[in-house]
DRENVOZA-20562 format. One record per residue (C-alpha): residue number from 1; x, y, z. Coordinates in steps of 0.02 Angstrom, whole numbers. Layout:
REM residues N
PT   pos       c1       c2       c3
PT   NUM        X        Y        Z
...
END
This chain:
REM residues 680
PT   pos       c1       c2       c3
PT     1    -3948      514     -945
PT     2    -3905      394    -1078
PT     3    -3904      530    -1213
PT     4    -3784      639    -1098
PT     5    -3666      491    -1069
PT     6    -3673      455    -1252
PT     7    -3634      634    -1294
PT     8    -3481      637    -1162
PT     9    -3416      471    -1251
PT    10    -3427      550    -1423
PT    11    -3333      703    -1361
PT    12    -3194      594    -1278
PT    13    -3184      498    -1438
PT    14    -3174      646    -1541
PT    15    -3044      721    -1430
PT    16    -2948      563    -1426
PT    17    -2953      551    -1609
PT    18    -2897      726    -1635
PT    19    -2754      700    -1514
PT    20    -2711      545    -1604
PT    21    -2717      639    -1768
PT    22    -2610      777    -1697
PT    23    -2480      650    -1631
PT    24    -2473      547    -1787
PT    25    -2451      708    -1890
PT    26    -2323      787    -1769
PT    27    -2158      826    -1845
PT    28    -2026      831    -1706
PT    29    -1894      896    -1830
PT    30    -1985     1061    -1835
PT    31    -1903     1099    -1665
PT    32    -1728     1030    -1715
PT    33    -1648     1204    -1743
PT    34    -1718     1261    -1570
PT    35    -1642     1112    -1483
PT    36    -1477     1144    -1580
PT    37    -1477     1319    -1517
PT    38    -1520     1279    -1339
PT    39    -1377     1155    -1323
PT    40    -1251     1278    -1404
PT    41    -1310     1412    -1279
PT    42    -1298     1301    -1129
PT    43    -1133     1216    -1177
PT    44    -1040     1351    -1264
PT    45     -989     1228    -1395
PT    46    -1038     1197    -1573
PT    47    -1185     1065    -1586
PT    48    -1262      979    -1733
PT    49    -1389      844    -1781
PT    50    -1340      790    -1945
PT    51    -1480      652    -1961
PT    52    -1669      654    -1921
PT    53    -1755      662    -1757
PT    54    -1882      518    -1724
PT    55    -2022      499    -1603
PT    56    -2122      334    -1582
PT    57    -2279      363    -1469
PT    58    -2339      242    -1351
PT    59    -2358      234    -1158
PT    60    -2173      218    -1172
PT    61    -2123      340    -1313
PT    62    -1954      316    -1400
PT    63    -1846      467    -1455
PT    64    -1717      432    -1582
PT    65    -1572      547    -1647
PT    66    -1456      515    -1794
PT    67    -1281      597    -1813
PT    68    -1257      697    -1654
PT    69    -1093      805    -1641
PT    70    -1044      909    -1494
PT    71     -884     1019    -1536
PT    72     -719     1006    -1437
PT    73     -629     1143    -1345
PT    74     -544     1275    -1447
PT    75     -371     1193    -1402
PT    76     -420     1017    -1427
PT    77     -342      895    -1544
PT    78     -495      845    -1633
PT    79     -642      959    -1699
PT    80     -779      857    -1602
PT    81     -771      798    -1425
PT    82     -926      686    -1448
PT    83     -988      599    -1611
PT    84    -1141      475    -1600
PT    85    -1203      390    -1746
PT    86    -1365      330    -1665
PT    87    -1455      371    -1502
PT    88    -1613      321    -1433
PT    89    -1713      342    -1267
PT    90    -1877      263    -1198
PT    91    -1963      365    -1072
PT    92    -2112      304     -971
PT    93    -2266      426     -960
PT    94    -2353      374     -802
PT    95    -2209      410     -687
PT    96    -2216      586     -733
PT    97    -2382      597     -630
PT    98    -2273      565     -480
PT    99    -2140      691     -535
PT   100    -2020      556     -591
PT   101    -1927      542     -748
PT   102    -1899      359     -788
PT   103    -1797      320     -944
PT   104    -1833      144     -977
PT   105    -1691      120    -1100
PT   106    -1549      216    -1163
PT   107    -1462      150    -1314
PT   108    -1301      215    -1391
PT   109    -1208      149    -1545
PT   110    -1058      196    -1652
PT   111     -998      334    -1538
PT   112     -827      421    -1519
PT   113     -784      529    -1366
PT   114     -624      623    -1346
PT   115     -569      672    -1176
PT   116     -413      769    -1150
PT   117     -314      903    -1046
PT   118     -200     1041    -1110
PT   119      -33     1089    -1037
PT   120     -119     1208     -920
PT   121     -215     1071     -842
PT   122     -384     1125     -926
PT   123     -510      982     -966
PT   124     -616      983    -1135
PT   125     -755      900    -1039
PT   126     -784     1058     -943
PT   127     -926     1147    -1043
PT   128    -1057     1275    -1012
PT   129    -1066     1463    -1032
PT   130    -1021     1575     -886
PT   131    -1157     1635     -786
PT   132    -1153     1809     -865
PT   133    -1165     1742    -1038
PT   134    -1305     1618    -1007
PT   135    -1478     1676    -1053
PT   136    -1555     1523     -967
PT   137    -1641     1542     -803
PT   138    -1565     1460     -644
PT   139    -1620     1279     -610
PT   140    -1777     1275     -505
PT   141    -1780     1187     -343
PT   142    -1869     1020     -322
PT   143    -1829      949     -497
PT   144    -1912      778     -530
PT   145    -1817      627     -482
PT   146    -1717      554     -633
PT   147    -1691      373     -661
PT   148    -1616      258     -800
PT   149    -1670       80     -781
PT   150    -1569        8     -927
PT   151    -1418       69    -1024
PT   152    -1343       -9    -1180
PT   153    -1187       42    -1270
PT   154    -1108      -34    -1427
PT   155     -954       -7    -1529
PT   156     -906      150    -1445
PT   157     -734      217    -1415
PT   158     -662      338    -1276
PT   159     -496      415    -1308
PT   160     -414      490    -1151
PT   161     -259      598    -1158
PT   162     -205      674     -994
PT   163      -66      796    -1056
PT   164       69      821    -1174
PT   165      190      709    -1086
PT   166       77      568    -1055
PT   167       31      440    -1191
PT   168     -145      431    -1248
PT   169     -265      290    -1186
PT   170     -399      213    -1282
PT   171     -557      117    -1216
PT   172     -657       25    -1336
PT   173     -832      -29    -1278
PT   174     -895     -177    -1389
PT   175    -1044     -202    -1277
PT   176    -1093     -125    -1111
PT   177    -1262     -163    -1023
PT   178    -1328     -110     -862
PT   179    -1503     -150     -791
PT   180    -1602     -136     -625
PT   181    -1772     -219     -590
PT   182    -1817      -71     -477
PT   183    -1757       75     -376
PT   184    -1704      -36     -228
PT   185    -1615     -173     -340
PT   186    -1428     -172     -369
PT   187    -1380     -115     -540
PT   188    -1310     -259     -643
PT   189    -1162     -227     -752
PT   190    -1089     -330     -896
PT   191     -958     -249    -1006
PT   192     -848     -327    -1145
PT   193     -716     -226    -1229
PT   194     -526     -174    -1230
PT   195     -409      -46    -1150
PT   196     -264        5    -1265
PT   197     -297     -150    -1373
PT   198     -304     -269    -1222
PT   199     -465     -373    -1201
PT   200     -554     -333    -1044
PT   201     -723     -398     -961
PT   202     -804     -325     -807
PT   203     -966     -392     -719
PT   204    -1048     -363     -551
PT   205    -1161     -235     -469
PT   206    -1154      -46     -456
PT   207    -1269        1     -308
PT   208    -1452       51     -329
PT   209    -1553      176     -437
PT   210    -1618      249     -268
PT   211    -1438      282     -211
PT   212    -1394      354     -380
PT   213    -1544      471     -383
PT   214    -1516      530     -209
PT   215    -1330      555     -243
PT   216    -1279      437     -106
PT   217    -1122      329     -112
PT   218    -1143      171     -226
PT   219    -1096       -1     -162
PT   220     -983      -93     -284
PT   221     -952     -269     -302
PT   222     -852     -303     -475
PT   223     -751     -440     -552
PT   224     -630     -394     -699
PT   225     -524     -497     -811
PT   226     -395     -450     -943
PT   227     -290     -583    -1011
PT   228     -199     -668     -861
PT   229     -257     -530     -741
PT   230     -404     -550     -629
PT   231     -465     -417     -507
PT   232     -605     -399     -378
PT   233     -658     -244     -299
PT   234     -785     -215     -164
PT   235     -832      -58      -72
PT   236     -920      109     -104
PT   237     -894      256     -219
PT   238     -967      432     -189
PT   239    -1022      529     -339
PT   240    -1000      701     -267
PT   241     -858      795     -176
PT   242     -869      719        3
PT   243     -747      676      143
PT   244     -725      506       73
PT   245     -745      479     -115
PT   246     -721      303     -114
PT   247     -659      152       -6
PT   248     -628      -15     -100
PT   249     -554     -177      -48
PT   250     -462     -236     -204
PT   251     -392     -408     -232
PT   252     -284     -434     -394
PT   253     -202     -588     -462
PT   254     -102     -617     -614
PT   255       -1     -746     -697
PT   256      148     -632     -716
PT   257      191     -445     -696
PT   258      207     -434     -876
PT   259       23     -488     -894
PT   260      -24     -323     -801
PT   261       24     -222     -959
PT   262       70      -35     -979
PT   263      233       10     -881
PT   264      235     -166     -809
PT   265      244     -242     -977
PT   266      434     -208     -980
PT   267      454     -318     -832
PT   268      490     -503     -843
PT   269      370     -640     -842
PT   270      388     -674     -656
PT   271      237     -735     -553
PT   272      115     -779     -494
PT   273       56     -607     -432
PT   274      -63     -579     -284
PT   275     -108     -413     -210
PT   276     -229     -364      -80
PT   277     -249     -191      -31
PT   278     -389      -62       42
PT   279     -383       95      -66
PT   280     -468      256       -5
PT   281     -486      429      -72
PT   282     -514      569       52
PT   283     -447      739       96
PT   284     -275      668      118
PT   285     -269      600      -64
PT   286     -272      422     -126
PT   287     -229      301       25
PT   288     -170      124       13
PT   289     -179       29      172
PT   290     -159     -153      222
PT   291      -56     -187       69
PT   292       -4     -372       51
PT   293       85     -426     -107
PT   294      178     -575     -168
PT   295      271     -571     -341
PT   296      351     -740     -374
PT   297      464     -767     -219
PT   298      454     -590     -160
PT   299      330     -539      -22
PT   300      296     -365       57
PT   301      171     -268      154
PT   302      144      -80      175
PT   303       35       76      171
PT   304       54      259       99
PT   305      -39      409       30
PT   306      -25      476     -141
PT   307      -72      664     -148
PT   308     -110      733     -318
PT   309      -31      905     -279
PT   310       31     1030     -407
PT   311      162     1035     -484
PT   312      202      857     -432
PT   313      117      715     -345
PT   314      184      667     -176
PT   315      193      483     -113
PT   316      236      448       70
PT   317      231      280      162
PT   318      335      133      191
PT   319      350      -53      148
PT   320      411     -203      245
PT   321      472     -353      146
PT   322      509     -530      208
PT   323      601     -556       40
PT   324      643     -452     -108
PT   325      715     -560     -247
PT   326      777     -436     -381
PT   327      847     -572     -483
PT   328      670     -603     -524
PT   329      607     -427     -530
PT   330      753     -344     -618
PT   331      845     -480     -718
PT   332      997     -441     -814
PT   333     1181     -445     -805
PT   334     1295     -596     -818
PT   335     1468     -653     -770
PT   336     1525     -645     -947
PT   337     1676     -527     -963
PT   338     1650     -372    -1059
PT   339     1664     -384    -1248
PT   340     1808     -298    -1337
PT   341     1791     -103    -1327
PT   342     1653     -112    -1201
PT   343     1664       12    -1055
PT   344     1635      -13     -870
PT   345     1539      146     -844
PT   346     1375      157     -949
PT   347     1349      304    -1057
PT   348     1158      290    -1061
PT   349     1070      455     -998
PT   350     1011      443     -815
PT   351      822      444     -800
PT   352      819      623     -730
PT   353      645      660     -800
PT   354      568      520     -691
PT   355      646      598     -533
PT   356      553      766     -579
PT   357      388      686     -594
PT   358      341      642     -416
PT   359      396      674     -240
PT   360      434      530     -112
PT   361      459      508       66
PT   362      466      322       88
PT   363      545      204      218
PT   364      597       32      161
PT   365      634     -116      277
PT   366      672     -291      214
PT   367      727     -454      299
PT   368      819     -511      146
PT   369      856     -435      -26
PT   370      932     -550     -165
PT   371     1013     -471     -315
PT   372     1136     -553     -439
PT   373     1296     -472     -372
PT   374     1250     -445     -183
PT   375     1132     -506      -43
PT   376     1067     -395       99
PT   377      991     -435      262
PT   378      907     -321      391
PT   379      894     -181      264
PT   380      838      -13      323
PT   381      830      133      212
PT   382      752      309      196
PT   383      713      373       26
PT   384      675      556       -2
PT   385      638      636     -180
PT   386      591      825     -183
PT   387      599      937     -330
PT   388      699      815     -429
PT   389      828      785     -293
PT   390      845      603     -235
PT   391      923      569      -60
PT   392      945      392       15
PT   393      999      423      187
PT   394     1023      316      287
PT   395     1037      152      203
PT   396     1108        5      314
PT   397     1117     -181      292
PT   398     1202     -339      332
PT   399     1295     -413      185
PT   400     1419     -566      167
PT   401     1455     -575      350
PT   402     1477     -391      373
PT   403     1388     -221      376
PT   404     1358      -96      228
PT   405     1312       85      239
PT   406     1273      207      107
PT   407     1217      386       76
PT   408     1160      447      -95
PT   409     1120      623     -160
PT   410     1064      642     -337
PT   411     1012      817     -384
PT   412      925      815     -554
PT   413      828      978     -530
PT   414      958     1075     -625
PT   415     1016     1064     -813
PT   416     1167      959     -759
PT   417     1133      822     -637
PT   418     1252      816     -473
PT   419     1292      651     -380
PT   420     1373      614     -214
PT   421     1387      446     -157
PT   422     1464      376        0
PT   423     1479      192       38
PT   424     1565      104      178
PT   425     1577      -77      220
PT   426     1655     -174      371
PT   427     1712     -357      379
PT   428     1615     -394      219
PT   429     1683     -570      174
PT   430     1731     -573      -14
PT   431     1704     -762      -30
PT   432     1528     -730       25
PT   433     1490     -607     -109
PT   434     1369     -697     -233
PT   435     1475     -652     -391
PT   436     1638     -712     -317
PT   437     1548     -863     -241
PT   438     1487     -922     -414
PT   439     1653     -888     -491
PT   440     1741     -989     -353
PT   441     1872     -855     -353
PT   442     1906     -824     -167
PT   443     1883     -905       -1
PT   444     1879     -794      151
PT   445     1935     -620      129
PT   446     1865     -498      256
PT   447     1847     -327      181
PT   448     1843     -150      245
PT   449     1804      -24      113
PT   450     1767      165       96
PT   451     1703      235      -64
PT   452     1664      421     -103
PT   453     1618      497     -269
PT   454     1557      671     -316
PT   455     1530      729     -488
PT   456     1409      802     -618
PT   457     1349      732     -783
PT   458     1205      660     -877
PT   459     1276      483     -867
PT   460     1377      374     -756
PT   461     1515      388     -883
PT   462     1508      575     -885
PT   463     1504      592     -698
PT   464     1656      480     -679
PT   465     1749      571     -805
PT   466     1762      723     -686
PT   467     1736      640     -519
PT   468     1819      683     -355
PT   469     1827      565     -212
PT   470     1919      405     -152
PT   471     1925      217     -161
PT   472     2005      134      -14
PT   473     1987      -53       29
PT   474     2081     -171      134
PT   475     2062     -361      121
PT   476     2109     -487      258
PT   477     2163     -669      245
PT   478     2097     -754       91
PT   479     2135     -896      -33
PT   480     2121     -841     -216
PT   481     2118     -955     -365
PT   482     2240     -911     -501
PT   483     2149     -907     -670
PT   484     2218     -893     -845
PT   485     2308     -720     -856
PT   486     2222     -587     -950
PT   487     2042     -657     -937
PT   488     1925     -534     -847
PT   489     1814     -639     -734
PT   490     1722     -595     -579
PT   491     1795     -443     -498
PT   492     1906     -296     -553
PT   493     2001     -295     -392
PT   494     2046     -481     -374
PT   495     2076     -501     -556
PT   496     2196     -351     -542
PT   497     2286     -429     -389
PT   498     2299     -584     -487
PT   499     2377     -510     -639
PT   500     2502     -419     -529
PT   501     2565     -574     -451
PT   502     2702     -662     -556
PT   503     2676     -820     -469
PT   504     2493     -839     -516
PT   505     2535     -922     -684
PT   506     2622    -1068     -595
PT   507     2534    -1079     -423
PT   508     2351    -1146     -421
PT   509     2310    -1042     -275
PT   510     2374     -878     -192
PT   511     2375     -865       -7
PT   512     2339     -682       30
PT   513     2378     -618      207
PT   514     2327     -441      156
PT   515     2286     -332       12
PT   516     2252     -142      -21
PT   517     2177      -38     -154
PT   518     2191      143     -107
PT   519     2171      280     -239
PT   520     2114      463     -212
PT   521     2022      529     -360
PT   522     2030      711     -423
PT   523     1951      773     -582
PT   524     1922      605     -657
PT   525     2087      539     -624
PT   526     2135      398     -488
PT   527     2315      409     -445
PT   528     2434      345     -310
PT   529     2614      287     -328
PT   530     2599      165     -178
PT   531     2410      131     -191
PT   532     2417      -56     -224
PT   533     2486     -189     -102
PT   534     2471     -374      -99
PT   535     2556     -478       33
PT   536     2554     -672        7
PT   537     2633     -808      104
PT   538     2782     -791      -42
PT   539     2784     -611      -94
PT   540     2769     -433      -46
PT   541     2707     -331     -196
PT   542     2692     -141     -193
PT   543     2632      -40     -332
PT   544     2528      102     -390
PT   545     2492      207     -540
PT   546     2351      302     -634
PT   547     2175      271     -694
PT   548     2095      392     -821
PT   549     1909      373     -770
PT   550     1856      474     -929
PT   551     1940      347    -1050
PT   552     1950      206     -928
PT   553     2129      181     -965
PT   554     2249      111     -835
PT   555     2440      122     -807
PT   556     2476       17     -658
PT   557     2646      -50     -599
PT   558     2700     -163     -457
PT   559     2861     -223     -382
PT   560     2869     -397     -314
PT   561     2987     -453     -179
PT   562     3018     -628     -112
PT   563     2987     -635       74
PT   564     3122     -702      193
PT   565     3144     -887      198
PT   566     3037     -928       44
PT   567     3187     -970      -57
PT   568     3140     -863     -217
PT   569     3247     -742     -299
PT   570     3202     -587     -398
PT   571     3274     -667     -569
PT   572     3148     -814     -549
PT   573     2991     -713     -534
PT   574     3030     -549     -632
PT   575     3069     -388     -554
PT   576     2920     -277     -615
PT   577     2749     -302     -682
PT   578     2645     -175     -779
PT   579     2460     -172     -810
PT   580     2385      -67     -955
PT   581     2229      -77    -1058
PT   582     2059      -24     -982
PT   583     1959      -54     -833
PT   584     1847     -178     -932
PT   585     2005     -264    -1009
PT   586     2157     -248     -906
PT   587     2309     -343     -968
PT   588     2489     -366     -929
PT   589     2602     -260    -1040
PT   590     2775     -285     -967
PT   591     2874     -394     -855
PT   592     3054     -409     -813
PT   593     3104     -464     -992
PT   594     3000     -340    -1083
PT   595     2998     -179     -985
PT   596     3130      -86    -1086
PT   597     3014     -108    -1240
PT   598     2845      -83    -1159
PT   599     2836      105    -1189
PT   600     2906      158    -1018
PT   601     2984      331    -1055
PT   602     3113      368     -923
PT   603     3236      452    -1027
PT   604     3419      397    -1029
PT   605     3392      282     -875
PT   606     3308      157     -985
PT   607     3452      143    -1105
PT   608     3577      136     -964
PT   609     3502       23     -847
PT   610     3334       88     -799
PT   611     3275      -77     -736
PT   612     3415      -67     -609
PT   613     3335       96     -544
PT   614     3170       18     -533
PT   615     3242     -142     -449
PT   616     3354      -58     -333
PT   617     3256      103     -294
PT   618     3090      126     -216
PT   619     3049      -51     -146
PT   620     3229     -114     -127
PT   621     3258       14        6
PT   622     3136      -75      108
PT   623     3160     -229      215
PT   624     3079     -402      161
PT   625     2970     -389      317
PT   626     2895     -212      278
PT   627     2708     -201      296
PT   628     2668     -162      121
PT   629     2476     -151      167
PT   630     2510      -17      297
PT   631     2617       76      162
PT   632     2474       64       31
PT   633     2352      129      162
PT   634     2460      276      203
PT   635     2480      222      387
PT   636     2671      186      366
PT   637     2819      232      263
PT   638     2945      115      188
PT   639     3084       75      304
PT   640     3258       97      221
PT   641     3395      -43      249
PT   642     3537       13      356
PT   643     3697       58      259
PT   644     3823      -83      253
PT   645     4007      -86      197
PT   646     4008     -139       23
PT   647     4084     -317      -13
PT   648     4218     -338     -146
PT   649     4080     -393     -263
PT   650     3977     -243     -218
PT   651     4141     -130     -258
PT   652     4133     -182     -435
PT   653     4065      -51     -558
PT   654     3880      -84     -597
PT   655     3780      -32     -745
PT   656     3719      117     -652
PT   657     3897      177     -608
PT   658     3943      161     -789
PT   659     3802      273     -830
PT   660     3892      412     -748
PT   661     3809      582     -736
PT   662     3652      514     -808
PT   663     3590      433     -654
PT   664     3675      541     -516
PT   665     3574      555     -359
PT   666     3490      378     -374
PT   667     3365      417     -232
PT   668     3286      567     -308
PT   669     3301      490     -482
PT   670     3195      337     -423
PT   671     3055      443     -371
PT   672     3053      538     -527
PT   673     3053      386     -636
PT   674     2917      303     -536
PT   675     2808      458     -550
PT   676     2854      477     -729
PT   677     2802      288     -760
PT   678     2622      319     -698
PT   679     2599      495     -765
PT   680     2616      592     -604
END
């Protein structure tokens, strides 16, 4: 018996020695060419191992590979999709007896990965020969379970390019480590790296190896940090197509919006920022629900669904805000008057490409909206964007003691954007408008206004250059501060009224009873002979003229007339005021003393008493009590004074009489002169 046992022991030792000798002399590189050919057949891509294959034998054998390259798609931007300088894997032998493949450790160093899509939406990571090209058998059922206990990645770069119109992104993993004690223990994650050059860290847990092996949803609990941004995410993520791909409760905090990076980096450093939202991906798309966000002073809540449909994504939902402070979120602008040569209408191209990138169906409600030049309360708006056509209809809000309504239609689907804007205001108090309030220009002044603009162009300036529409505004009782003439300050309308008032230079304030601006717009020209009226406690002023919206040049004239019982006479205030310049820089170009040299071309009437025609014609045929505001609105015509017997003084020849035939038919001539004055 002892001899038998001894013989068996010798056989085992010899066999073990032979196996050890075989393994010690085994050269895995003999199979490198076969391995390369196998990967190329399976992937349909070029594959190379530039270095050596290594095998360290033990109960946990280690395989090492140097210089691995997997080719890119034919349309790719780089020859290789994956380049790995060093790769090694440690596999446990004993679990194989239980039909389990256990990788104790997977290590990757100095790798580069290029992920990209082409213009047709194809992804370069979609690899593999088609079924008819593949010579490999179909995978057998009941494959062994596959587990990876530890993963370590160092100095690896992943570049992602989603398309030709999207900037490429770059993720650099300085160090990434995952580990799990066993199949039922949560996988621990610790990552340090950068995204587009911004440092980022991520720690937490990623579910269990058992869930990963069984392709069940993974429970996540992660904490990330990048500069001044901190984010917590808790929930679950499915690894295969399912009714619900993921559901995460996300909390984000940042010192400022600018700290978020990317597109938000262009925003100001307003903060702090706090966001809480539940994100879900299901058959509807990406759903955000229970959104609560504070950004500086602004606070909002909402929900919505983002569907990544082709050819454009579609976002529908709504937000409700207790406060939107646009002075923080969208700063800019000032009360400083435009510089010399500046234009009122910007010539910068409209962002039409952004309108064609996504479709929207969104409702907006806000208790209060603060902007530099206006404030809104009880805002309700519906925003629709489809196929590059933006519609805001309706928009309604309380503003400055009144109500404002607006409709906007901006169609950017075609080559030339088309705009239709309607804005209506009722009893909006001028003195409560922020810009006028800061300038202390007006007290009171309830306004009713109607504005309609239609036009086409690639910028606001181009649209206004050929626009059709109207501007109609009526202002009630107000007190206006008179500032130094020629200085544009807070508002084009009130500055224009001040410049047309000959008493503004001597009186500290103007007590307005009513004022009107009423101009129809046709092919980029706003013109109305009687489109401007100002009725004060001392004067009735009626005027009109022409504004070229393409050049922004203005030619406005007005005739002041003292009111009954005031004690003013025409000689003391001047009998005609003319404004020129531009919308951004209006200026007085003529008065009673200088009208004849101001470039008013009215033929022989100027040389032979044209001022008399202007003084005695259009407005002097009205009584001092005429309602000039009603005239400017078009609700009433000028009343003519009753004919009276001329006095002996009146029977004396006047300059007009001396002109003879030059000024015959004074009534008709007045009309022609006034029209000629303003280019009509």
